[in-house]
N, C-alpha and C positions, 0 to 999 in steps of 0.2 A: 372702354377699358377698363376693368374693375382695379380700384388700387389695391395695391397692397395694406395688409392690415396691422403690417409690422411697424413697430413705432423706434426710431434712430434711438432713444434710450433705452430699448427693451434688452439691447444685448448687456450694457451698464448697468442695468437695474439685475438680470440675472446673472453676471457676474457679481454683484454685490450681496447675493444671495446663494453664492457657491463659497463653500468652505476654503478657506486659505490655509495651508497649513502652516504659516506664523501665528495665526491668530490662538490666543489663551483658549478659546473654544476648542479646535483643533487639538492642543495639546492635553486637554482636559479628556477627551473626548479617547483619544490615543493611551493615556493612562490609565481608563477605564478598562480599556478590550482588553490593555497588558495584566490586568490586574483579574480578568474574567479570564483570560489562557491560562496564567499562572495557578489558580484555581482548578481548573480544569485537568489540567497537565502536572499536578504535583508528583506522583508518584514519577514518570517521564522525567521530568526533569531533577530527581534526587540527586543521580551519579553526574550529572552535569554542573549541578551545583558543587559538592562535594570536591569534584576532581577541579572544576573551577577556583574554589577557596584555596587547596591545597597549591595550587597552579601559582595562585596569587602570590601565596606568601614565601614559595618557593622562587619566584623571579630573581628578586635580586642577586641571588646565588647564582644562577643563570648567568645573570649581566657580570657579575662578578669573575667570574672563570671566563666567561668569554673576552671581557679585558686584558685579566692576567695569561691566559693563551696564547693571543692573540689568532685565535682560529674562528670559523664560522660558528653562528652558533645554534644550530644543528650539534656538534661535537659537545658544547656545553649543557644541554638538554637532555642528553643520551646518559653522559655521566652522571648529572643530577637524577634522573628517572633511575637510572642501577641502583644509584646509592638508596633512593626512598623504597625499591621493591628489597634491596639487602635490610634495610631497616625492619619491613612488615615480615619479609620472611621469619627473621632473627626474633622476632616479636613474638611471630605465631609458634613458633619451637620452643620459646623459654615461657611463655605463658599458657597458651591452648594444654599442651596435656595436663596443669596440676587445675584449671578452671575446668575445663570438661570432665573431673576427676571430681573436682568439688560440685558443679551443675547435678551430676550423676548420682553422689548423694543425698545432695540437700532433694533431690526427687525421692528417690528409695526412702529415703526419712524423713518423709513429710507430713506422715502423723504424730511421730513425737513432737516436730518442730511446733504443727499446729496445736499440740497439748501442752509445748513448752511455752507458747506464745499466749494462750489463754489465761494459764497459771500465773504467769508474769501479770497480764491486767486485770485478771479476778480474782484470784488469790484462791479464797476459801467462801467469797460471796457468790449471790445468785441475782442475775438479772432480768428482766422481763424481756423479751423478743415478741411482739404481735401477741402479748395475752401470757406467751409461754414461758417461766422461768426455766431458766438453764444456767447452770451451772459451768466451771472452768471444762471439766472432758465432753458434758453436753456439749457446748460453743465449739469447743475443737473437732469434735464429732460430726455435724452438722457442717462447719467449716469445708472439711476433709469428703464429705458426699456430694458438697455442691461442685469441689473442685474436680472429684472424677465425673459426674455429670454434665459437666461444661467440657473436659478434655475429651469425655469419649462419645462426644456427640460427632456425627460422620463427617458435616459439614465444616465442623472446625477442625478435625483432620485434616479433611481435604486442604482448609483455608492455611493451617501451618505450615502442610507439605507444598502449598503453591508458594507460600511468602518464602521458604528458605530456597526454592527453585530460584526465584525472583531476586532472592538477594547474591545468590550465588552468580547469575547472570549478571548483575547490575554491578558485582564488583570487577567483572571482566571489561565489563564494556566502560566502567569506572577508569582503570586502569588505564586504557586504551583512549580513552578522551585526556587521562594525567596526559599522557606523551605525546599528544598534539597541543593542548592549552601550554605545556612548557616550551614546544616549539615554536608556537604560531600567535602568543598572547598579545605579543603589542601588534602586530596586524588585526587580530579580532578587535580589539579595541578601537584602533584606525575605524576599522568597518563600522562599527556601531557609531561612531564620531559623526561618520559622513552621513549616515542616516540622515540624523539632526537637520534642520535648516542653517544655512549658512550663517545668518546673522545670527544665530544663538550659537554657535558652534565657541566662538571666541568664551563665554561667557560658561558653558558645558565642559571645556579646558581648565576653565579657572578652579571650577567644581570640582572637577575629578585631580588637578593639581593639589589643592588642600586637603582631597579625602584621602590621597595615596596613603601619607602618612598614617594617619588616623587609622584607616583599617588595618594595615598591616600590623599595628601595636595591636590592635584590640584582640584579631586573629590571635596574635604570635602569644598575648597575655590570657586567652582563653585556653591555647594548648598548654603551657607552663601552669596554670593552674592544676589543669584536669592532671595531668601528670604527677604536680606535687599532691593534690589532696590524695590521689591514688595509691602514692607512695607513702604519705604520713599516716595514711587508715590503714594501711596494710602495716607498717610498722606497730601502731599504738594498739591494732586489735589483733593482730597475731602474733606479732613477736613479746608485747611485753603483757598482754590482758589474755591473748590466748582462746579467744572466741573461735567458735566454731564457723567455718567456710568465711573465712576473713578475706579470701583473695576476693572472693566475689564481691564482699560487701566492700572491699576496697576499690573495687573498680566500678561497682555501681556511686560509692561516695564521690570519685571523682567525675562521672558522669552529671549525675545530679547538680556540679557545681556550676554546669550554663545555667541551670533555671536560675534565676535570684530567688532569695528568699525562700521559696517552697522546694526548692532542690535541695539545699541543706540541711532545712527542716526535716524533709523527709528522708535523708540520709542519716542524720539523727537519732529518728526514731528508729527505723530501721535496725539499725547498728546495737543502739541502745535497749532494743527488745532480745536483739541476739546475746547481747551483754549479760544482759537479765537472766534468761535461759541458762546460758552456762556458766552462771554465778556458782557458788560452792561459798557463798557468805556476803557480809555489806564491804569488806576490802574491795573485791574485784567491779563492784556497781560503783563506789567514789573513786577509783581508777579511771574508769570508764566517763565519769562525769570530768574530771580532769584532764582528761585527754580530749573530751568535745569541745571544751571551755578552750585548750590551748591551740587545737586545728583552728578553731573558728579568729581565733585573737591573728593565727599566724597569717591567716589570708586575706581577713578584712584590715588589718592591720599595718601588714610586713608585705606581704605579695601584689597584692591589687595595684596599691598606688607605685609599686615600683614597676611592675610587667606591663599595668594599662596606662598610668601617668594621668595626668588632669585633664588632658583634653579629649579622651574618650570615656570620661565618667559623666553619669547625667545622674537626674534627678532620678532618686527610687521609683518615684510614683509614674515617669514615664519611661523607666524600665520595663516596670509591671505589666503597665498596660499595653508595652508594645508587644510584650512576650504571648500576653493572652491574645490580643487582636492576630499578632501575626500566627498563633495555634488553631486559633478557631477558625480563623479562614484560609489558610493553606497550610494546615500540617505543620508536618516535621520541617519541611523548608520554611516558614512563615517562625517557626521557632530559631532557626539558626542565622535568620536575617533578619530579624524582629530589630535587633541594637546599629544594626551597619544601615538599614533603612533609617534609621531616627538618626543618626550619624548624619548620614545624607542629606535629610533634610533639614538639620540644624547649618550643613555646610551651604548647602543651597542658596539659604536663605540671609545668611550672612556673606555670601558671595553678591548676589542680586542688591544687596544696601552696602556692599564695598565696607563692611565690617570686618575686620580681624579676627 
């Protein structure tokens, strides 16, 4: 009779080598797998992320309406969703026609635009590019040829067309997702919490409790900052300085405010070149310099401390690193979620250490 080669401790030994879901190693591997999945699906996840953020910001309104009306949650969700649709349609009716008109003018008048920007940069000087001297008209002509060659490529035309079709389809999907997020947001959060190991749920619940007001204030602050920067830029560039394509520049200024340091600098350079191009003397240029300084001070010293608060403000080095790392690794989703993820890490560490 042959003896079994199994050892009574083999089961224990094999179990010790089995990855326990509660082990730190399993948690780290899960984060790595999640990061890889986000990287591969970043464009598919974009409407989910944008719709989820809008629903997250609007959830307090849904809850307030539910308590005020004493009705089921779905009624409040429908009311908020219809209100958001009305705002989007109204904004499209008011902003889209003049914006499309200015974009069409900018595209059709791209040659004088390049010529004006080249003259603003070089004046009467000549620079050497790859050993070939170029003045302002030659530089503008070379830039125009480069843009025409890029836009005339068949593959790029197909890419632009497919991107527009994907944007339209993504917008429709985003609105559908927004309704479901407004309707069942709390259930989705409970479902995600249920996926965590039982012994980690209290810590995750504490992190979410601390993080909820911070993220709401951050996203509301970003929205307020974008609208304020766009409105103030249009007042300064369009109504005061009478810069061409002021509406387009104002919207670009507001959107670039999302990116710290480099976004405001890029918008200031673009608007400054446009102001120099349309200036008829030294006065408008001085006026633009005063406008740029006033806009920067009003955002950094007045608006940001009020709408963001101290809790959501982080060291500029961490903010810049988060934006660059998020953008390189996860594209647009990484840029959108860079600061929220950094805030989440900070809050999670403070919660694990039982710190305020």
